[in-house]
LUMLOVO-907248 format. One record per atom (N, C-alpha, C): residue number from 1; atom name; x, y, z. Coordinates in pm, whole numbers, plus 50000, padded with zeros to 5 digits. Layout:
<drenvexs>
{drenvex NUM; 'CA'; {X; Y; Z}}
...
</drenvexs>
This chain:
<drenvexs>
{drenvex 1; 'N'; {81848; 95239; 13356}}
{drenvex 1; 'CA'; {81877; 95380; 13372}}
{drenvex 1; 'C'; {81746; 95450; 13406}}
{drenvex 2; 'N'; {81746; 95534; 13509}}
{drenvex 2; 'CA'; {81618; 95594; 13545}}
{drenvex 2; 'C'; {81588; 95716; 13458}}
{drenvex 3; 'N'; {81462; 95747; 13445}}
{drenvex 3; 'CA'; {81416; 95851; 13354}}
{drenvex 3; 'C'; {81467; 95990; 13391}}
{drenvex 4; 'N'; {81488; 96015; 13519}}
{drenvex 4; 'CA'; {81532; 96146; 13562}}
{drenvex 4; 'C'; {81673; 96175; 13510}}
{drenvex 5; 'N'; {81761; 96075; 13506}}
{drenvex 5; 'CA'; {81896; 96095; 13454}}
{drenvex 5; 'C'; {81895; 96128; 13306}}
{drenvex 6; 'N'; {81798; 96076; 13233}}
{drenvex 6; 'CA'; {81790; 96104; 13090}}
{drenvex 6; 'C'; {81746; 96247; 13061}}
{drenvex 7; 'N'; {81688; 96313; 13159}}
{drenvex 7; 'CA'; {81641; 96449; 13139}}
{drenvex 7; 'C'; {81749; 96554; 13163}}
{drenvex 8; 'N'; {81859; 96514; 13223}}
{drenvex 8; 'CA'; {81965; 96611; 13249}}
{drenvex 8; 'C'; {82032; 96650; 13119}}
{drenvex 9; 'N'; {82080; 96774; 13108}}
{drenvex 9; 'CA'; {82144; 96818; 12983}}
{drenvex 9; 'C'; {82266; 96735; 12945}}
{drenvex 10; 'N'; {82345; 96694; 13044}}
{drenvex 10; 'CA'; {82465; 96617; 13010}}
{drenvex 10; 'C'; {82430; 96480; 12953}}
{drenvex 11; 'N'; {82323; 96419; 13002}}
{drenvex 11; 'CA'; {82284; 96287; 12952}}
{drenvex 11; 'C'; {82226; 96298; 12811}}
{drenvex 12; 'N'; {82156; 96407; 12783}}
{drenvex 12; 'CA'; {82098; 96424; 12650}}
{drenvex 12; 'C'; {82202; 96464; 12547}}
{drenvex 13; 'N'; {82301; 96544; 12586}}
{drenvex 13; 'CA'; {82396; 96595; 12489}}
{drenvex 13; 'C'; {82514; 96502; 12465}}
{drenvex 14; 'N'; {82535; 96404; 12552}}
{drenvex 14; 'CA'; {82649; 96315; 12532}}
{drenvex 14; 'C'; {82618; 96216; 12421}}
{drenvex 15; 'N'; {82718; 96192; 12339}}
{drenvex 15; 'CA'; {82704; 96098; 12228}}
{drenvex 15; 'C'; {82762; 95963; 12270}}
{drenvex 16; 'N'; {82731; 95859; 12197}}
{drenvex 16; 'CA'; {82792; 95730; 12230}}
{drenvex 16; 'C'; {82945; 95736; 12226}}
{drenvex 17; 'N'; {83000; 95814; 12133}}
{drenvex 17; 'CA'; {83146; 95826; 12122}}
{drenvex 17; 'C'; {83204; 95893; 12246}}
{drenvex 18; 'N'; {83140; 95999; 12293}}
{drenvex 18; 'CA'; {83193; 96068; 12411}}
{drenvex 18; 'C'; {83176; 95983; 12536}}
{drenvex 19; 'N'; {83067; 95907; 12544}}
{drenvex 19; 'CA'; {83049; 95818; 12660}}
{drenvex 19; 'C'; {83154; 95707; 12659}}
{drenvex 20; 'N'; {83182; 95653; 12538}}
{drenvex 20; 'CA'; {83282; 95547; 12527}}
{drenvex 20; 'C'; {83420; 95601; 12567}}
{drenvex 21; 'N'; {83455; 95719; 12521}}
{drenvex 21; 'CA'; {83584; 95778; 12554}}
{drenvex 21; 'C'; {83592; 95811; 12702}}
{drenvex 22; 'N'; {83486; 95867; 12758}}
{drenvex 22; 'CA'; {83485; 95899; 12901}}
{drenvex 22; 'C'; {83501; 95772; 12985}}
{drenvex 23; 'N'; {83433; 95665; 12945}}
{drenvex 23; 'CA'; {83445; 95538; 13016}}
{drenvex 23; 'C'; {83588; 95486; 13008}}
{drenvex 24; 'N'; {83648; 95491; 12890}}
{drenvex 24; 'CA'; {83785; 95441; 12872}}
{drenvex 24; 'C'; {83884; 95521; 12956}}
{drenvex 25; 'N'; {83870; 95653; 12959}}
{drenvex 25; 'CA'; {83962; 95736; 13037}}
{drenvex 25; 'C'; {83943; 95715; 13187}}
{drenvex 26; 'N'; {83820; 95692; 13229}}
{drenvex 26; 'CA'; {83794; 95664; 13370}}
{drenvex 26; 'C'; {83857; 95530; 13409}}
{drenvex 27; 'N'; {83840; 95430; 13324}}
{drenvex 27; 'CA'; {83898; 95298; 13351}}
{drenvex 27; 'C'; {84051; 95305; 13349}}
{drenvex 28; 'N'; {84106; 95384; 13259}}
{drenvex 28; 'CA'; {84251; 95397; 13247}}
{drenvex 28; 'C'; {84313; 95452; 13375}}
{drenvex 29; 'N'; {84243; 95544; 13439}}
{drenvex 29; 'CA'; {84295; 95606; 13561}}
{drenvex 29; 'C'; {84312; 95506; 13675}}
{drenvex 30; 'N'; {84241; 95396; 13672}}
{drenvex 30; 'CA'; {84247; 95299; 13780}}
{drenvex 30; 'C'; {84348; 95187; 13756}}
{drenvex 31; 'N'; {84411; 95186; 13639}}
{drenvex 31; 'CA'; {84499; 95074; 13603}}
{drenvex 31; 'C'; {84642; 95094; 13651}}
{drenvex 32; 'N'; {84711; 94983; 13667}}
{drenvex 32; 'CA'; {84852; 94985; 13706}}
{drenvex 32; 'C'; {84937; 95030; 13588}}
{drenvex 33; 'N'; {85060; 95076; 13613}}
{drenvex 33; 'CA'; {85148; 95115; 13502}}
{drenvex 33; 'C'; {85174; 95001; 13403}}
{drenvex 34; 'N'; {85181; 94878; 13452}}
{drenvex 34; 'CA'; {85201; 94764; 13362}}
{drenvex 34; 'C'; {85085; 94745; 13266}}
{drenvex 35; 'N'; {84965; 94754; 13318}}
{drenvex 35; 'CA'; {84847; 94740; 13232}}
{drenvex 35; 'C'; {84835; 94859; 13136}}
{drenvex 36; 'N'; {84875; 94976; 13180}}
{drenvex 36; 'CA'; {84874; 95093; 13091}}
{drenvex 36; 'C'; {84968; 95071; 12973}}
{drenvex 37; 'N'; {85085; 95010; 13000}}
{drenvex 37; 'CA'; {85178; 94983; 12891}}
{drenvex 37; 'C'; {85120; 94884; 12791}}
{drenvex 38; 'N'; {85050; 94782; 12840}}
{drenvex 38; 'CA'; {84987; 94685; 12751}}
{drenvex 38; 'C'; {84879; 94754; 12667}}
{drenvex 39; 'N'; {84799; 94838; 12732}}
{drenvex 39; 'CA'; {84694; 94911; 12659}}
{drenvex 39; 'C'; {84756; 95005; 12558}}
{drenvex 40; 'N'; {84864; 95071; 12595}}
{drenvex 40; 'CA'; {84931; 95162; 12503}}
{drenvex 40; 'C'; {84981; 95087; 12379}}
{drenvex 41; 'N'; {85046; 94974; 12402}}
{drenvex 41; 'CA'; {85097; 94895; 12289}}
{drenvex 41; 'C'; {84983; 94844; 12201}}
{drenvex 42; 'N'; {84875; 94800; 12263}}
{drenvex 42; 'CA'; {84761; 94749; 12186}}
{drenvex 42; 'C'; {84697; 94862; 12105}}
{drenvex 43; 'N'; {84681; 94979; 12165}}
{drenvex 43; 'CA'; {84621; 95092; 12094}}
{drenvex 43; 'C'; {84709; 95137; 11978}}
{drenvex 44; 'N'; {84841; 95141; 12000}}
{drenvex 44; 'CA'; {84932; 95180; 11892}}
{drenvex 44; 'C'; {84927; 95082; 11776}}
{drenvex 45; 'N'; {84923; 94952; 11809}}
{drenvex 45; 'CA'; {84917; 94852; 11702}}
{drenvex 45; 'C'; {84783; 94860; 11628}}
{drenvex 46; 'N'; {84676; 94874; 11700}}
{drenvex 46; 'CA'; {84542; 94887; 11640}}
{drenvex 46; 'C'; {84538; 95008; 11546}}
{drenvex 47; 'N'; {84586; 95122; 11595}}
{drenvex 47; 'CA'; {84581; 95244; 11515}}
{drenvex 47; 'C'; {84678; 95242; 11397}}
{drenvex 48; 'N'; {84782; 95161; 11406}}
{drenvex 48; 'CA'; {84877; 95154; 11294}}
{drenvex 48; 'C'; {84809; 95102; 11167}}
{drenvex 49; 'N'; {84714; 95011; 11182}}
{drenvex 49; 'CA'; {84641; 94964; 11065}}
{drenvex 49; 'C'; {84527; 95060; 11030}}
{drenvex 50; 'N'; {84461; 95114; 11131}}
{drenvex 50; 'CA'; {84350; 95207; 11106}}
{drenvex 50; 'C'; {84400; 95328; 11027}}
{drenvex 51; 'N'; {84518; 95380; 11066}}
{drenvex 51; 'CA'; {84575; 95498; 11000}}
{drenvex 51; 'C'; {84654; 95463; 10875}}
{drenvex 52; 'N'; {84650; 95336; 10838}}
{drenvex 52; 'CA'; {84713; 95286; 10716}}
{drenvex 52; 'C'; {84866; 95295; 10717}}
{drenvex 53; 'N'; {84927; 95284; 10835}}
{drenvex 53; 'CA'; {85072; 95280; 10845}}
{drenvex 53; 'C'; {85124; 95137; 10829}}
{drenvex 54; 'N'; {85038; 95040; 10857}}
{drenvex 54; 'CA'; {85073; 94899; 10843}}
{drenvex 54; 'C'; {84966; 94830; 10761}}
{drenvex 55; 'N'; {85009; 94730; 10685}}
{drenvex 55; 'CA'; {84914; 94650; 10609}}
{drenvex 55; 'C'; {84846; 94550; 10702}}
{drenvex 56; 'N'; {84726; 94510; 10667}}
{drenvex 56; 'CA'; {84660; 94404; 10744}}
{drenvex 56; 'C'; {84744; 94276; 10740}}
{drenvex 57; 'N'; {84737; 94198; 10848}}
{drenvex 57; 'CA'; {84811; 94073; 10851}}
{drenvex 57; 'C'; {84767; 93981; 10738}}
{drenvex 58; 'N'; {84863; 93930; 10664}}
{drenvex 58; 'CA'; {84834; 93836; 10556}}
{drenvex 58; 'C'; {84790; 93901; 10426}}
{drenvex 59; 'N'; {84795; 94033; 10416}}
{drenvex 59; 'CA'; {84753; 94102; 10294}}
{drenvex 59; 'C'; {84872; 94176; 10234}}
{drenvex 60; 'N'; {84872; 94186; 10101}}
{drenvex 60; 'CA'; {84975; 94264; 10032}}
{drenvex 60; 'C'; {84927; 94406; 10001}}
{drenvex 61; 'N'; {84798; 94428; 10017}}
{drenvex 61; 'CA'; {84738; 94559; 09990}}
{drenvex 61; 'C'; {84652; 94600; 10109}}
{drenvex 62; 'N'; {84635; 94730; 10129}}
{drenvex 62; 'CA'; {84547; 94774; 10239}}
{drenvex 62; 'C'; {84400; 94742; 10209}}
{drenvex 63; 'N'; {84321; 94730; 10311}}
{drenvex 63; 'CA'; {84177; 94711; 10296}}
{drenvex 63; 'C'; {84118; 94851; 10274}}
{drenvex 64; 'N'; {84052; 94871; 10163}}
{drenvex 64; 'CA'; {84007; 95006; 10127}}
{drenvex 64; 'C'; {83878; 95047; 10197}}
{drenvex 65; 'N'; {83793; 94952; 10233}}
{drenvex 65; 'CA'; {83670; 94986; 10302}}
{drenvex 65; 'C'; {83700; 95010; 10450}}
{drenvex 66; 'N'; {83669; 95129; 10499}}
{drenvex 66; 'CA'; {83699; 95162; 10638}}
{drenvex 66; 'C'; {83632; 95065; 10735}}
{drenvex 67; 'N'; {83508; 95030; 10707}}
{drenvex 67; 'CA'; {83432; 94938; 10792}}
{drenvex 67; 'C'; {83507; 94805; 10806}}
{drenvex 68; 'N'; {83549; 94749; 10695}}
{drenvex 68; 'CA'; {83621; 94621; 10696}}
{drenvex 68; 'C'; {83760; 94635; 10757}}
{drenvex 69; 'N'; {83826; 94747; 10731}}
{drenvex 69; 'CA'; {83959; 94770; 10787}}
{drenvex 69; 'C'; {83954; 94779; 10940}}
{drenvex 70; 'N'; {83852; 94848; 10992}}
{drenvex 70; 'CA'; {83837; 94858; 11138}}
{drenvex 70; 'C'; {83812; 94721; 11199}}
{drenvex 71; 'N'; {83727; 94641; 11134}}
{drenvex 71; 'CA'; {83696; 94507; 11186}}
{drenvex 71; 'C'; {83820; 94418; 11184}}
{drenvex 72; 'N'; {83899; 94427; 11076}}
{drenvex 72; 'CA'; {84020; 94346; 11068}}
{drenvex 72; 'C'; {84123; 94390; 11172}}
{drenvex 73; 'N'; {84139; 94520; 11190}}
{drenvex 73; 'CA'; {84234; 94571; 11289}}
{drenvex 73; 'C'; {84190; 94532; 11430}}
{drenvex 74; 'N'; {84061; 94532; 11454}}
{drenvex 74; 'CA'; {84008; 94493; 11585}}
{drenvex 74; 'C'; {84045; 94348; 11616}}
{drenvex 75; 'N'; {84030; 94262; 11516}}
{drenvex 75; 'CA'; {84056; 94119; 11539}}
{drenvex 75; 'C'; {84205; 94083; 11532}}
{drenvex 76; 'N'; {84277; 94145; 11438}}
{drenvex 76; 'CA'; {84414; 94102; 11409}}
{drenvex 76; 'C'; {84523; 94193; 11465}}
{drenvex 77; 'N'; {84489; 94315; 11502}}
{drenvex 77; 'CA'; {84590; 94411; 11550}}
{drenvex 77; 'C'; {84562; 94457; 11693}}
{drenvex 78; 'N'; {84513; 94369; 11774}}
{drenvex 78; 'CA'; {84495; 94390; 11918}}
{drenvex 78; 'C'; {84392; 94495; 11957}}
{drenvex 79; 'N'; {84301; 94527; 11867}}
{drenvex 79; 'CA'; {84193; 94618; 11902}}
{drenvex 79; 'C'; {84102; 94558; 12008}}
{drenvex 80; 'N'; {84082; 94427; 11998}}
{drenvex 80; 'CA'; {83998; 94359; 12096}}
{drenvex 80; 'C'; {84063; 94361; 12234}}
{drenvex 81; 'N'; {84193; 94343; 12239}}
{drenvex 81; 'CA'; {84266; 94351; 12367}}
{drenvex 81; 'C'; {84249; 94488; 12429}}
{drenvex 82; 'N'; {84268; 94591; 12347}}
{drenvex 82; 'CA'; {84252; 94729; 12392}}
{drenvex 82; 'C'; {84113; 94752; 12451}}
{drenvex 83; 'N'; {84010; 94713; 12377}}
{drenvex 83; 'CA'; {83872; 94735; 12421}}
{drenvex 83; 'C'; {83840; 94656; 12548}}
{drenvex 84; 'N'; {83877; 94531; 12553}}
{drenvex 84; 'CA'; {83844; 94448; 12670}}
{drenvex 84; 'C'; {83914; 94495; 12797}}
{drenvex 85; 'N'; {84041; 94537; 12784}}
{drenvex 85; 'CA'; {84114; 94581; 12903}}
{drenvex 85; 'C'; {84055; 94708; 12963}}
{drenvex 86; 'N'; {83988; 94787; 12880}}
{drenvex 86; 'CA'; {83925; 94909; 12929}}
{drenvex 86; 'C'; {83776; 94892; 12956}}
{drenvex 87; 'N'; {83725; 94771; 12935}}
{drenvex 87; 'CA'; {83584; 94744; 12962}}
{drenvex 87; 'C'; {83491; 94804; 12860}}
{drenvex 88; 'N'; {83537; 94818; 12736}}
{drenvex 88; 'CA'; {83455; 94874; 12630}}
{drenvex 88; 'C'; {83386; 94760; 12557}}
{drenvex 89; 'N'; {83254; 94768; 12547}}
{drenvex 89; 'CA'; {83177; 94670; 12473}}
{drenvex 89; 'C'; {83138; 94733; 12341}}
{drenvex 90; 'N'; {83193; 94679; 12231}}
{drenvex 90; 'CA'; {83165; 94738; 12100}}
{drenvex 90; 'C'; {83174; 94632; 11991}}
{drenvex 91; 'N'; {83126; 94668; 11876}}
{drenvex 91; 'CA'; {83138; 94582; 11759}}
{drenvex 91; 'C'; {83279; 94596; 11702}}
{drenvex 92; 'N'; {83330; 94495; 11634}}
{drenvex 92; 'CA'; {83464; 94505; 11576}}
{drenvex 92; 'C'; {83481; 94622; 11480}}
{drenvex 93; 'N'; {83376; 94662; 11412}}
{drenvex 93; 'CA'; {83386; 94771; 11314}}
{drenvex 93; 'C'; {83340; 94904; 11372}}
{drenvex 94; 'N'; {83336; 94917; 11502}}
{drenvex 94; 'CA'; {83290; 95039; 11568}}
{drenvex 94; 'C'; {83368; 95160; 11517}}
{drenvex 95; 'N'; {83297; 95260; 11467}}
{drenvex 95; 'CA'; {83360; 95379; 11411}}
{drenvex 95; 'C'; {83418; 95470; 11518}}
{drenvex 96; 'N'; {83374; 95456; 11643}}
{drenvex 96; 'CA'; {83421; 95543; 11750}}
{drenvex 96; 'C'; {83545; 95490; 11821}}
{drenvex 97; 'N'; {83576; 95363; 11806}}
{drenvex 97; 'CA'; {83689; 95304; 11878}}
{drenvex 97; 'C'; {83824; 95367; 11841}}
{drenvex 98; 'N'; {83851; 95399; 11714}}
{drenvex 98; 'CA'; {83979; 95464; 11684}}
{drenvex 98; 'C'; {83997; 95598; 11757}}
{drenvex 99; 'N'; {83891; 95677; 11766}}
{drenvex 99; 'CA'; {83900; 95805; 11838}}
{drenvex 99; 'C'; {83922; 95783; 11987}}
{drenvex 100; 'N'; {83859; 95680; 12041}}
{drenvex 100; 'CA'; {83881; 95646; 12181}}
{drenvex 100; 'C'; {84025; 95603; 12202}}
{drenvex 101; 'N'; {84079; 95525; 12110}}
{drenvex 101; 'CA'; {84219; 95481; 12121}}
{drenvex 101; 'C'; {84314; 95602; 12116}}
{drenvex 102; 'N'; {84284; 95697; 12029}}
{drenvex 102; 'CA'; {84367; 95818; 12021}}
{drenvex 102; 'C'; {84360; 95898; 12151}}
{drenvex 103; 'N'; {84243; 95909; 12210}}
{drenvex 103; 'CA'; {84228; 95983; 12336}}
{drenvex 103; 'C'; {84304; 95913; 12449}}
{drenvex 104; 'N'; {84298; 95781; 12453}}
{drenvex 104; 'CA'; {84370; 95705; 12555}}
{drenvex 104; 'C'; {84521; 95723; 12537}}
{drenvex 105; 'N'; {84569; 95715; 12413}}
{drenvex 105; 'CA'; {84711; 95735; 12389}}
{drenvex 105; 'C'; {84756; 95876; 12428}}
{drenvex 106; 'N'; {84673; 95975; 12397}}
{drenvex 106; 'CA'; {84706; 96112; 12434}}
{drenvex 106; 'C'; {84716; 96126; 12586}}
{drenvex 107; 'N'; {84627; 96060; 12658}}
{drenvex 107; 'CA'; {84630; 96066; 12804}}
{drenvex 107; 'C'; {84753; 95995; 12860}}
{drenvex 108; 'N'; {84786; 95881; 12804}}
{drenvex 108; 'CA'; {84904; 95807; 12851}}
{drenvex 108; 'C'; {85032; 95886; 12821}}
{drenvex 109; 'N'; {85038; 95948; 12705}}
{drenvex 109; 'CA'; {85159; 96020; 12664}}
{drenvex 109; 'C'; {85167; 96162; 12716}}
{drenvex 110; 'N'; {85064; 96213; 12782}}
{drenvex 110; 'CA'; {85063; 96352; 12827}}
{drenvex 110; 'C'; {85180; 96387; 12918}}
{drenvex 111; 'N'; {85213; 96306; 13020}}
{drenvex 111; 'CA'; {85329; 96343; 13104}}
{drenvex 111; 'C'; {85459; 96351; 13025}}
{drenvex 112; 'N'; {85478; 96260; 12932}}
{drenvex 112; 'CA'; {85600; 96260; 12850}}
{drenvex 112; 'C'; {85602; 96384; 12762}}
{drenvex 113; 'N'; {85489; 96418; 12702}}
{drenvex 113; 'CA'; {85481; 96536; 12617}}
{drenvex 113; 'C'; {85507; 96663; 12697}}
{drenvex 114; 'N'; {85458; 96669; 12821}}
{drenvex 114; 'CA'; {85482; 96786; 12906}}
{drenvex 114; 'C'; {85630; 96798; 12940}}
{drenvex 115; 'N'; {85693; 96687; 12973}}
{drenvex 115; 'CA'; {85837; 96691; 13003}}
{drenvex 115; 'C'; {85917; 96735; 12881}}
{drenvex 116; 'N'; {85881; 96684; 12765}}
{drenvex 116; 'CA'; {85950; 96721; 12642}}
{drenvex 116; 'C'; {85933; 96870; 12613}}
{drenvex 117; 'N'; {85812; 96921; 12631}}
{drenvex 117; 'CA'; {85787; 97063; 12609}}
{drenvex 117; 'C'; {85866; 97148; 12708}}
{drenvex 118; 'N'; {85872; 97106; 12832}}
{drenvex 118; 'CA'; {85950; 97181; 12932}}
{drenvex 118; 'C'; {86098; 97178; 12899}}
{drenvex 119; 'N'; {86148; 97063; 12857}}
{drenvex 119; 'CA'; {86289; 97053; 12822}}
{drenvex 119; 'C'; {86323; 97141; 12703}}
{drenvex 120; 'N'; {86234; 97145; 12606}}
{drenvex 120; 'CA'; {86255; 97230; 12488}}
{drenvex 120; 'C'; {86247; 97378; 12525}}
{drenvex 121; 'N'; {86149; 97413; 12607}}
{drenvex 121; 'CA'; {86129; 97553; 12645}}
{drenvex 121; 'C'; {86244; 97608; 12729}}
{drenvex 122; 'N'; {86298; 97526; 12818}}
{drenvex 122; 'CA'; {86406; 97573; 12905}}
{drenvex 122; 'C'; {86542; 97560; 12839}}
{drenvex 123; 'N'; {86552; 97474; 12740}}
{drenvex 123; 'CA'; {86681; 97451; 12677}}
{drenvex 123; 'C'; {86775; 97368; 12762}}
{drenvex 124; 'N'; {86722; 97307; 12867}}
{drenvex 124; 'CA'; {86803; 97226; 12958}}
{drenvex 124; 'C'; {86739; 97089; 12979}}
{drenvex 125; 'N'; {86744; 97002; 12880}}
{drenvex 125; 'CA'; {86679; 96872; 12894}}
{drenvex 125; 'C'; {86738; 96787; 13006}}
{drenvex 126; 'N'; {86868; 96800; 13031}}
{drenvex 126; 'CA'; {86928; 96720; 13139}}
{drenvex 126; 'C'; {86875; 96763; 13275}}
{drenvex 127; 'N'; {86855; 96893; 13294}}
{drenvex 127; 'CA'; {86802; 96941; 13421}}
{drenvex 127; 'C'; {86658; 96895; 13442}}
{drenvex 128; 'N'; {86579; 96899; 13336}}
{drenvex 128; 'CA'; {86440; 96854; 13345}}
{drenvex 128; 'C'; {86435; 96704; 13377}}
{drenvex 129; 'N'; {86521; 96627; 13311}}
{drenvex 129; 'CA'; {86525; 96482; 13338}}
{drenvex 129; 'C'; {86565; 96456; 13482}}
{drenvex 130; 'N'; {86664; 96530; 13531}}
{drenvex 130; 'CA'; {86708; 96512; 13670}}
{drenvex 130; 'C'; {86596; 96549; 13767}}
{drenvex 131; 'N'; {86529; 96661; 13743}}
{drenvex 131; 'CA'; {86419; 96701; 13830}}
{drenvex 131; 'C'; {86307; 96598; 13828}}
{drenvex 132; 'N'; {86280; 96540; 13712}}
{drenvex 132; 'CA'; {86177; 96437; 13703}}
{drenvex 132; 'C'; {86217; 96314; 13784}}
{drenvex 133; 'N'; {86343; 96274; 13772}}
{drenvex 133; 'CA'; {86389; 96158; 13848}}
{drenvex 133; 'C'; {86385; 96184; 13998}}
{drenvex 134; 'N'; {86411; 96308; 14037}}
{drenvex 134; 'CA'; {86405; 96343; 14179}}
{drenvex 134; 'C'; {86263; 96363; 14228}}
{drenvex 135; 'N'; {86169; 96365; 14136}}
{drenvex 135; 'CA'; {86029; 96378; 14173}}
{drenvex 135; 'C'; {85979; 96521; 14177}}
{drenvex 136; 'N'; {86061; 96617; 14139}}
{drenvex 136; 'CA'; {86019; 96758; 14146}}
{drenvex 136; 'C'; {85906; 96787; 14048}}
{drenvex 137; 'N'; {85903; 96721; 13934}}
{drenvex 137; 'CA'; {85799; 96750; 13836}}
{drenvex 137; 'C'; {85665; 96693; 13876}}
{drenvex 138; 'N'; {85664; 96597; 13968}}
{drenvex 138; 'CA'; {85538; 96538; 14010}}
{drenvex 138; 'C'; {85461; 96624; 14108}}
{drenvex 139; 'N'; {85532; 96694; 14196}}
{drenvex 139; 'CA'; {85462; 96769; 14298}}
{drenvex 139; 'C'; {85487; 96919; 14291}}
{drenvex 140; 'N'; {85581; 96965; 14209}}
{drenvex 140; 'CA'; {85613; 97106; 14201}}
{drenvex 140; 'C'; {85545; 97167; 14079}}
{drenvex 141; 'N'; {85438; 97247; 14100}}
{drenvex 141; 'CA'; {85367; 97301; 13985}}
{drenvex 141; 'C'; {85446; 97408; 13912}}
{drenvex 142; 'N'; {85543; 97471; 13978}}
{drenvex 142; 'CA'; {85621; 97576; 13915}}
{drenvex 142; 'C'; {85758; 97521; 13876}}
{drenvex 143; 'N'; {85768; 97471; 13754}}
{drenvex 143; 'CA'; {85890; 97408; 13707}}
{drenvex 143; 'C'; {86005; 97508; 13703}}
{drenvex 144; 'N'; {85978; 97634; 13666}}
{drenvex 144; 'CA'; {86084; 97734; 13660}}
{drenvex 144; 'C'; {86147; 97757; 13797}}
{drenvex 145; 'N'; {86064; 97760; 13900}}
{drenvex 145; 'CA'; {86115; 97777; 14036}}
{drenvex 145; 'C'; {86200; 97657; 14077}}
{drenvex 146; 'N'; {86158; 97538; 14040}}
{drenvex 146; 'CA'; {86236; 97418; 14071}}
{drenvex 146; 'C'; {86371; 97422; 13999}}
{drenvex 147; 'N'; {86372; 97470; 13875}}
{drenvex 147; 'CA'; {86498; 97483; 13803}}
{drenvex 147; 'C'; {86589; 97586; 13869}}
{drenvex 148; 'N'; {86533; 97698; 13913}}
{drenvex 148; 'CA'; {86613; 97801; 13981}}
{drenvex 148; 'C'; {86673; 97746; 14110}}
{drenvex 149; 'N'; {86594; 97670; 14185}}
{drenvex 149; 'CA'; {86646; 97611; 14309}}
{drenvex 149; 'C'; {86758; 97512; 14280}}
{drenvex 150; 'N'; {86740; 97432; 14175}}
{drenvex 150; 'CA'; {86843; 97334; 14139}}
{drenvex 150; 'C'; {86971; 97404; 14095}}
{drenvex 151; 'N'; {86959; 97511; 14016}}
{drenvex 151; 'CA'; {87078; 97586; 13974}}
{drenvex 151; 'C'; {87145; 97653; 14093}}
{drenvex 152; 'N'; {87065; 97710; 14183}}
{drenvex 152; 'CA'; {87122; 97778; 14300}}
{drenvex 152; 'C'; {87197; 97678; 14388}}
{drenvex 153; 'N'; {87144; 97561; 14405}}
{drenvex 153; 'CA'; {87210; 97459; 14486}}
{drenvex 153; 'C'; {87340; 97415; 14421}}
{drenvex 154; 'N'; {87338; 97400; 14291}}
{drenvex 154; 'CA'; {87458; 97356; 14218}}
{drenvex 154; 'C'; {87567; 97464; 14226}}
{drenvex 155; 'N'; {87530; 97591; 14205}}
{drenvex 155; 'CA'; {87630; 97697; 14208}}
{drenvex 155; 'C'; {87680; 97724; 14351}}
{drenvex 156; 'N'; {87594; 97709; 14451}}
{drenvex 156; 'CA'; {87636; 97729; 14589}}
{drenvex 156; 'C'; {87732; 97618; 14632}}
{drenvex 157; 'N'; {87712; 97498; 14583}}
{drenvex 157; 'CA'; {87798; 97385; 14617}}
{drenvex 157; 'C'; {87934; 97396; 14549}}
{drenvex 158; 'N'; {87940; 97466; 14435}}
{drenvex 158; 'CA'; {88066; 97482; 14363}}
{drenvex 158; 'C'; {88155; 97587; 14428}}
{drenvex 159; 'N'; {88101; 97677; 14508}}
{drenvex 159; 'CA'; {88180; 97785; 14571}}
{drenvex 159; 'C'; {88255; 97735; 14688}}
</drenvexs>
């Protein structure tokens, strides 16, 4: 790394956690939908033990030390798969990896969350689902206008 890059404010203010998350999100953008699903499943499984929703494999009690719990989840709950698929080089007990996994999951789930919010806000989940299937939600930034057009077409066809 050259010295001039280290002098820039962004290079000085970025933390290892933010660099790791930025790298993971950049790598995620280049992956196929199939690989995204594998990463999503691996992140969910990894976080299920980190957040204490699942017991460690082969244990009847949770691991109380966070350091040891992170290392066990990394090895036994697909944390290593998650990290390798995104090109993250870290120790099994890395304290920043759970936050990176949460950021990746939030990014993967963002389109679904937006569709759910739109369906709830409009009160017409079937119309939102239909517009999504037709591709209107991908290229039409004004969802309300797309809904109005869909309703107008439906009512005009009924006359």
